[in-house]
mmCIF file as gemmi writes it, N, C-alpha and C atoms, coordinates in Angstrom:
data_model
loop_
_atom_site.group_PDB
_atom_site.id
_atom_site.type_symbol
_atom_site.label_atom_id
_atom_site.label_alt_id
_atom_site.label_comp_id
_atom_site.label_asym_id
_atom_site.label_entity_id
_atom_site.label_seq_id
_atom_site.pdbx_PDB_ins_code
_atom_site.Cartn_x
_atom_site.Cartn_y
_atom_site.Cartn_z
_atom_site.occupancy
_atom_site.B_iso_or_equiv
_atom_site.pdbx_formal_charge
_atom_site.auth_seq_id
_atom_site.auth_asym_id
_atom_site.pdbx_PDB_model_num
ATOM 1 N N . MET Axp A 1 ? -1.575 -15.618 32.956 1 0 ? 1 A 1
ATOM 2 C CA . MET Axp A 1 ? -1.893 -17.004 33.21 1 0 ? 1 A 1
ATOM 3 C C . MET Axp A 1 ? -0.816 -17.617 34.087 1 0 ? 1 A 1
ATOM 4 N N . THR Axp A 2 ? -1.209 -18.61 34.822 1 0 ? 2 A 1
ATOM 5 C CA . THR Axp A 2 ? -0.206 -19.366 35.579 1 0 ? 2 A 1
ATOM 6 C C . THR Axp A 2 ? 0.49 -20.359 34.64 1 0 ? 2 A 1
ATOM 7 N N . THR Axp A 3 ? 1.594 -20.871 35.076 1 0 ? 3 A 1
ATOM 8 C CA . THR Axp A 3 ? 2.294 -21.887 34.279 1 0 ? 3 A 1
ATOM 9 C C . THR Axp A 3 ? 1.376 -23.077 34.023 1 0 ? 3 A 1
ATOM 10 N N . THR Axp A 4 ? 0.645 -23.515 35.052 1 0 ? 4 A 1
ATOM 11 C CA . THR Axp A 4 ? -0.275 -24.639 34.893 1 0 ? 4 A 1
ATOM 12 C C . THR Axp A 4 ? -1.355 -24.326 33.882 1 0 ? 4 A 1
ATOM 13 N N . ASP Axp A 5 ? -1.91 -23.107 33.943 1 0 ? 5 A 1
ATOM 14 C CA . ASP Axp A 5 ? -2.947 -22.717 32.961 1 0 ? 5 A 1
ATOM 15 C C . ASP Axp A 5 ? -2.37 -22.802 31.532 1 0 ? 5 A 1
ATOM 16 N N . ARG Axp A 6 ? -1.193 -22.282 31.35 1 0 ? 6 A 1
ATOM 17 C CA . ARG Axp A 6 ? -0.556 -22.305 30.018 1 0 ? 6 A 1
ATOM 18 C C . ARG Axp A 6 ? -0.392 -23.751 29.544 1 0 ? 6 A 1
ATOM 19 N N . GLU Axp A 7 ? 0.112 -24.597 30.422 1 0 ? 7 A 1
ATOM 20 C CA . GLU Axp A 7 ? 0.357 -26 30.039 1 0 ? 7 A 1
ATOM 21 C C . GLU Axp A 7 ? -0.936 -26.723 29.7 1 0 ? 7 A 1
ATOM 22 N N . ARG Axp A 8 ? -1.961 -26.472 30.509 1 0 ? 8 A 1
ATOM 23 C CA . ARG Axp A 8 ? -3.248 -27.152 30.249 1 0 ? 8 A 1
ATOM 24 C C . ARG Axp A 8 ? -3.9 -26.644 28.962 1 0 ? 8 A 1
ATOM 25 N N . ILE Axp A 9 ? -3.86 -25.354 28.736 1 0 ? 9 A 1
ATOM 26 C CA . ILE Axp A 9 ? -4.513 -24.783 27.563 1 0 ? 9 A 1
ATOM 27 C C . ILE Axp A 9 ? -3.783 -25.182 26.29 1 0 ? 9 A 1
ATOM 28 N N . THR Axp A 10 ? -2.452 -25.209 26.334 1 0 ? 10 A 1
ATOM 29 C CA . THR Axp A 10 ? -1.681 -25.569 25.134 1 0 ? 10 A 1
ATOM 30 C C . THR Axp A 10 ? -1.58 -27.075 24.896 1 0 ? 10 A 1
ATOM 31 N N . GLY Axp A 11 ? -1.906 -27.823 25.925 1 0 ? 11 A 1
ATOM 32 C CA . GLY Axp A 11 ? -1.787 -29.276 25.801 1 0 ? 11 A 1
ATOM 33 C C . GLY Axp A 11 ? -0.421 -29.785 26.154 1 0 ? 11 A 1
ATOM 34 N N . ALA Axp A 12 ? 0.459 -28.907 26.67 1 0 ? 12 A 1
ATOM 35 C CA . ALA Axp A 12 ? 1.801 -29.323 27.057 1 0 ? 12 A 1
ATOM 36 C C . ALA Axp A 12 ? 1.756 -30.253 28.281 1 0 ? 12 A 1
ATOM 37 N N . ALA Axp A 13 ? 0.729 -30.112 29.089 1 0 ? 13 A 1
ATOM 38 C CA . ALA Axp A 13 ? 0.548 -31.007 30.24 1 0 ? 13 A 1
ATOM 39 C C . ALA Axp A 13 ? -0.638 -31.898 29.981 1 0 ? 13 A 1
ATOM 40 N N . GLU Axp A 14 ? -0.527 -33.12 30.406 1 0 ? 14 A 1
ATOM 41 C CA . GLU Axp A 14 ? -1.663 -34.014 30.296 1 0 ? 14 A 1
ATOM 42 C C . GLU Axp A 14 ? -2.698 -33.584 31.319 1 0 ? 14 A 1
ATOM 43 N N . ALA Axp A 15 ? -3.889 -33.29 30.838 1 0 ? 15 A 1
ATOM 44 C CA . ALA Axp A 15 ? -4.94 -32.836 31.746 1 0 ? 15 A 1
ATOM 45 C C . ALA Axp A 15 ? -6.262 -33.333 31.202 1 0 ? 15 A 1
ATOM 46 N N . THR Axp A 16 ? -7.177 -33.568 32.114 1 0 ? 16 A 1
ATOM 47 C CA . THR Axp A 16 ? -8.52 -33.983 31.693 1 0 ? 16 A 1
ATOM 48 C C . THR Axp A 16 ? -9.222 -32.809 31.052 1 0 ? 16 A 1
ATOM 49 N N . ASP Axp A 17 ? -10.294 -33.099 30.34 1 0 ? 17 A 1
ATOM 50 C CA . ASP Axp A 17 ? -11.074 -32.021 29.749 1 0 ? 17 A 1
ATOM 51 C C . ASP Axp A 17 ? -11.572 -31.066 30.83 1 0 ? 17 A 1
ATOM 52 N N . GLU Axp A 18 ? -11.916 -31.612 31.981 1 0 ? 18 A 1
ATOM 53 C CA . GLU Axp A 18 ? -12.412 -30.77 33.097 1 0 ? 18 A 1
ATOM 54 C C . GLU Axp A 18 ? -11.311 -29.809 33.553 1 0 ? 18 A 1
ATOM 55 N N . LYS Axp A 19 ? -10.096 -30.29 33.701 1 0 ? 19 A 1
ATOM 56 C CA . LYS Axp A 19 ? -8.992 -29.42 34.129 1 0 ? 19 A 1
ATOM 57 C C . LYS Axp A 19 ? -8.719 -28.353 33.091 1 0 ? 19 A 1
ATOM 58 N N . ARG Axp A 20 ? -8.792 -28.696 31.83 1 0 ? 20 A 1
ATOM 59 C CA . ARG Axp A 20 ? -8.586 -27.744 30.741 1 0 ? 20 A 1
ATOM 60 C C . ARG Axp A 20 ? -9.694 -26.68 30.784 1 0 ? 20 A 1
ATOM 61 N N . TYR Axp A 21 ? -10.937 -27.098 31.002 1 0 ? 21 A 1
ATOM 62 C CA . TYR Axp A 21 ? -12.054 -26.186 31.078 1 0 ? 21 A 1
ATOM 63 C C . TYR Axp A 21 ? -11.868 -25.252 32.276 1 0 ? 21 A 1
ATOM 64 N N . GLN Axp A 22 ? -11.441 -25.771 33.412 1 0 ? 22 A 1
ATOM 65 C CA . GLN Axp A 22 ? -11.228 -24.921 34.589 1 0 ? 22 A 1
ATOM 66 C C . GLN Axp A 22 ? -10.173 -23.869 34.315 1 0 ? 22 A 1
ATOM 67 N N . ALA Axp A 23 ? -9.09 -24.247 33.633 1 0 ? 23 A 1
ATOM 68 C CA . ALA Axp A 23 ? -8.042 -23.292 33.309 1 0 ? 23 A 1
ATOM 69 C C . ALA Axp A 23 ? -8.597 -22.188 32.408 1 0 ? 23 A 1
ATOM 70 N N . ILE Axp A 24 ? -9.372 -22.551 31.414 1 0 ? 24 A 1
ATOM 71 C CA . ILE Axp A 24 ? -9.963 -21.567 30.504 1 0 ? 24 A 1
ATOM 72 C C . ILE Axp A 24 ? -10.899 -20.647 31.28 1 0 ? 24 A 1
ATOM 73 N N . HIS Axp A 25 ? -11.69 -21.183 32.177 1 0 ? 25 A 1
ATOM 74 C CA . HIS Axp A 25 ? -12.599 -20.391 32.994 1 0 ? 25 A 1
ATOM 75 C C . HIS Axp A 25 ? -11.823 -19.376 33.855 1 0 ? 25 A 1
ATOM 76 N N . ARG Axp A 26 ? -10.728 -19.819 34.495 1 0 ? 26 A 1
ATOM 77 C CA . ARG Axp A 26 ? -9.902 -18.93 35.299 1 0 ? 26 A 1
ATOM 78 C C . ARG Axp A 26 ? -9.343 -17.791 34.451 1 0 ? 26 A 1
ATOM 79 N N . VAL Axp A 27 ? -8.878 -18.102 33.26 1 0 ? 27 A 1
ATOM 80 C CA . VAL Axp A 27 ? -8.316 -17.065 32.397 1 0 ? 27 A 1
ATOM 81 C C . VAL Axp A 27 ? -9.416 -16.073 32.002 1 0 ? 27 A 1
ATOM 82 N N . ARG Axp A 28 ? -10.6 -16.554 31.67 1 0 ? 28 A 1
ATOM 83 C CA . ARG Axp A 28 ? -11.686 -15.638 31.332 1 0 ? 28 A 1
ATOM 84 C C . ARG Axp A 28 ? -12.033 -14.707 32.486 1 0 ? 28 A 1
ATOM 85 N N . SER Axp A 29 ? -12.002 -15.22 33.69 1 0 ? 29 A 1
ATOM 86 C CA . SER Axp A 29 ? -12.259 -14.4 34.878 1 0 ? 29 A 1
ATOM 87 C C . SER Axp A 29 ? -11.192 -13.324 35.03 1 0 ? 29 A 1
ATOM 88 N N . ARG Axp A 30 ? -9.956 -13.72 34.793 1 0 ? 30 A 1
ATOM 89 C CA . ARG Axp A 30 ? -8.856 -12.737 34.901 1 0 ? 30 A 1
ATOM 90 C C . ARG Axp A 30 ? -8.959 -11.675 33.824 1 0 ? 30 A 1
ATOM 91 N N . ILE Axp A 31 ? -9.412 -12.036 32.635 1 0 ? 31 A 1
ATOM 92 C CA . ILE Axp A 31 ? -9.607 -11.037 31.584 1 0 ? 31 A 1
ATOM 93 C C . ILE Axp A 31 ? -10.652 -10.013 31.996 1 0 ? 31 A 1
ATOM 94 N N . GLU Axp A 32 ? -11.742 -10.487 32.608 1 0 ? 32 A 1
ATOM 95 C CA . GLU Axp A 32 ? -12.773 -9.534 33.077 1 0 ? 32 A 1
ATOM 96 C C . GLU Axp A 32 ? -12.178 -8.599 34.138 1 0 ? 32 A 1
ATOM 97 N N . GLU Axp A 33 ? -11.393 -9.142 35.05 1 0 ? 33 A 1
ATOM 98 C CA . GLU Axp A 33 ? -10.735 -8.297 36.045 1 0 ? 33 A 1
ATOM 99 C C . GLU Axp A 33 ? -9.779 -7.318 35.388 1 0 ? 33 A 1
ATOM 100 N N . LEU Axp A 34 ? -9.101 -7.752 34.38 1 0 ? 34 A 1
ATOM 101 C CA . LEU Axp A 34 ? -8.145 -6.888 33.672 1 0 ? 34 A 1
ATOM 102 C C . LEU Axp A 34 ? -8.872 -5.735 33.018 1 0 ? 34 A 1
ATOM 103 N N . GLU Axp A 35 ? -10.055 -5.978 32.474 1 0 ? 35 A 1
ATOM 104 C CA . GLU Axp A 35 ? -10.831 -4.911 31.861 1 0 ? 35 A 1
ATOM 105 C C . GLU Axp A 35 ? -11.149 -3.832 32.898 1 0 ? 35 A 1
ATOM 106 N N . GLN Axp A 36 ? -11.549 -4.258 34.088 1 0 ? 36 A 1
ATOM 107 C CA . GLN Axp A 36 ? -11.828 -3.291 35.165 1 0 ? 36 A 1
ATOM 108 C C . GLN Axp A 36 ? -10.544 -2.566 35.583 1 0 ? 36 A 1
ATOM 109 N N . ASP Axp A 37 ? -9.467 -3.322 35.708 1 0 ? 37 A 1
ATOM 110 C CA . ASP Axp A 37 ? -8.185 -2.71 36.081 1 0 ? 37 A 1
ATOM 111 C C . ASP Axp A 37 ? -7.752 -1.658 35.065 1 0 ? 37 A 1
ATOM 112 N N . ALA Axp A 38 ? -7.942 -1.957 33.785 1 0 ? 38 A 1
ATOM 113 C CA . ALA Axp A 38 ? -7.54 -1.011 32.721 1 0 ? 38 A 1
ATOM 114 C C . ALA Axp A 38 ? -8.347 0.279 32.83 1 0 ? 38 A 1
ATOM 115 N N . GLU Axp A 39 ? -9.637 0.165 33.138 1 0 ? 39 A 1
ATOM 116 C CA . GLU Axp A 39 ? -10.453 1.374 33.296 1 0 ? 39 A 1
ATOM 117 C C . GLU Axp A 39 ? -9.933 2.221 34.465 1 0 ? 39 A 1
ATOM 118 N N . ILE Axp A 40 ? -9.581 1.563 35.548 1 0 ? 40 A 1
ATOM 119 C CA . ILE Axp A 40 ? -9.051 2.291 36.706 1 0 ? 40 A 1
ATOM 120 C C . ILE Axp A 40 ? -7.717 2.96 36.36 1 0 ? 40 A 1
ATOM 121 N N . LEU Axp A 41 ? -6.846 2.224 35.691 1 0 ? 41 A 1
ATOM 122 C CA . LEU Axp A 41 ? -5.551 2.788 35.314 1 0 ? 41 A 1
ATOM 123 C C . LEU Axp A 41 ? -5.715 3.951 34.343 1 0 ? 41 A 1
ATOM 124 N N . GLU Axp A 42 ? -6.617 3.809 33.383 1 0 ? 42 A 1
ATOM 125 C CA . GLU Axp A 42 ? -6.822 4.878 32.409 1 0 ? 42 A 1
ATOM 126 C C . GLU Axp A 42 ? -7.207 6.184 33.099 1 0 ? 42 A 1
ATOM 127 N N . GLU Axp A 43 ? -8.041 6.071 34.119 1 0 ? 43 A 1
ATOM 128 C CA . GLU Axp A 43 ? -8.511 7.273 34.816 1 0 ? 43 A 1
ATOM 129 C C . GLU Axp A 43 ? -7.48 7.808 35.855 1 0 ? 43 A 1
ATOM 130 N N . HIS Axp A 44 ? -6.839 6.885 36.579 1 0 ? 44 A 1
ATOM 131 C CA . HIS Axp A 44 ? -6.036 7.314 37.702 1 0 ? 44 A 1
ATOM 132 C C . HIS Axp A 44 ? -4.532 7.219 37.483 1 0 ? 44 A 1
ATOM 133 N N . HIS Axp A 45 ? -4.1 6.496 36.479 1 0 ? 45 A 1
ATOM 134 C CA . HIS Axp A 45 ? -2.648 6.396 36.238 1 0 ? 45 A 1
ATOM 135 C C . HIS Axp A 45 ? -2.411 6.143 34.743 1 0 ? 45 A 1
ATOM 136 N N . PRO Axp A 46 ? -2.609 7.2 33.95 1 0 ? 46 A 1
ATOM 137 C CA . PRO Axp A 46 ? -2.526 7.042 32.486 1 0 ? 46 A 1
ATOM 138 C C . PRO Axp A 46 ? -1.206 6.423 31.965 1 0 ? 46 A 1
ATOM 139 N N . GLU Axp A 47 ? -0.092 6.699 32.644 1 0 ? 47 A 1
ATOM 140 C CA . GLU Axp A 47 ? 1.193 6.141 32.194 1 0 ? 47 A 1
ATOM 141 C C . GLU Axp A 47 ? 1.159 4.607 32.294 1 0 ? 47 A 1
ATOM 142 N N . LEU Axp A 48 ? 0.668 4.069 33.408 1 0 ? 48 A 1
ATOM 143 C CA . LEU Axp A 48 ? 0.568 2.594 33.532 1 0 ? 48 A 1
ATOM 144 C C . LEU Axp A 48 ? -0.429 2.031 32.537 1 0 ? 48 A 1
ATOM 145 N N . TYR Axp A 49 ? -1.49 2.782 32.282 1 0 ? 49 A 1
ATOM 146 C CA . TYR Axp A 49 ? -2.462 2.346 31.279 1 0 ? 49 A 1
ATOM 147 C C . TYR Axp A 49 ? -1.83 2.214 29.91 1 0 ? 49 A 1
ATOM 148 N N . ARG Axp A 50 ? -1.003 3.2 29.518 1 0 ? 50 A 1
ATOM 149 C CA . ARG Axp A 50 ? -0.297 3.125 28.244 1 0 ? 50 A 1
ATOM 150 C C . ARG Axp A 50 ? 0.646 1.923 28.189 1 0 ? 50 A 1
ATOM 151 N N . GLU Axp A 51 ? 1.353 1.668 29.288 1 0 ? 51 A 1
ATOM 152 C CA . GLU Axp A 51 ? 2.227 0.491 29.351 1 0 ? 51 A 1
ATOM 153 C C . GLU Axp A 51 ? 1.451 -0.797 29.177 1 0 ? 51 A 1
ATOM 154 N N . LEU Axp A 52 ? 0.29 -0.888 29.818 1 0 ? 52 A 1
ATOM 155 C CA . LEU Axp A 52 ? -0.549 -2.076 29.667 1 0 ? 52 A 1
ATOM 156 C C . LEU Axp A 52 ? -1.009 -2.242 28.226 1 0 ? 52 A 1
ATOM 157 N N . ARG Axp A 53 ? -1.484 -1.173 27.594 1 0 ? 53 A 1
ATOM 158 C CA . ARG Axp A 53 ? -1.909 -1.24 26.2 1 0 ? 53 A 1
ATOM 159 C C . ARG Axp A 53 ? -0.771 -1.675 25.294 1 0 ? 53 A 1
ATOM 160 N N . GLU Axp A 54 ? 0.431 -1.126 25.499 1 0 ? 54 A 1
ATOM 161 C CA . GLU Axp A 54 ? 1.557 -1.517 24.662 1 0 ? 54 A 1
ATOM 162 C C . GLU Axp A 54 ? 1.87 -3.013 24.838 1 0 ? 54 A 1
ATOM 163 N N . ALA Axp A 55 ? 1.693 -3.513 26.039 1 0 ? 55 A 1
ATOM 164 C CA . ALA Axp A 55 ? 2.024 -4.92 26.309 1 0 ? 55 A 1
ATOM 165 C C . ALA Axp A 55 ? 1.011 -5.887 25.689 1 0 ? 55 A 1
ATOM 166 N N . VAL Axp A 56 ? -0.26 -5.489 25.59 1 0 ? 56 A 1
ATOM 167 C CA . VAL Axp A 56 ? -1.291 -6.431 25.186 1 0 ? 56 A 1
ATOM 168 C C . VAL Axp A 56 ? -1.934 -6.127 23.837 1 0 ? 56 A 1
ATOM 169 N N . CYS Axp A 57 ? -1.716 -4.964 23.289 1 0 ? 57 A 1
ATOM 170 C CA . CYS Axp A 57 ? -2.373 -4.606 22.037 1 0 ? 57 A 1
ATOM 171 C C . CYS Axp A 57 ? -1.426 -4.737 20.842 1 0 ? 57 A 1
ATOM 172 N N . ASP Axp A 58 ? -1.963 -4.98 19.69 1 0 ? 58 A 1
ATOM 173 C CA . ASP Axp A 58 ? -1.173 -5.121 18.476 1 0 ? 58 A 1
ATOM 174 C C . ASP Axp A 58 ? -0.985 -3.804 17.757 1 0 ? 58 A 1
ATOM 175 N N . GLU Axp A 59 ? -0.861 -2.749 18.488 1 0 ? 59 A 1
ATOM 176 C CA . GLU Axp A 59 ? -0.735 -1.414 17.863 1 0 ? 59 A 1
ATOM 177 C C . GLU Axp A 59 ? 0.695 -1.121 17.487 1 0 ? 59 A 1
């Protein structure tokens, strides 16, 4: 997330509901991209895939 996304989602920055919604939408789009990126890493660079999993999973 960008700093602005974090601030809007957490309420640390004053933002309209529309701005908050836009931040949430951007993050959802990035999550979808991350899913695709993870599949590519799993197949083509397993070491980076493991690093990604360690960073984002509660394992």
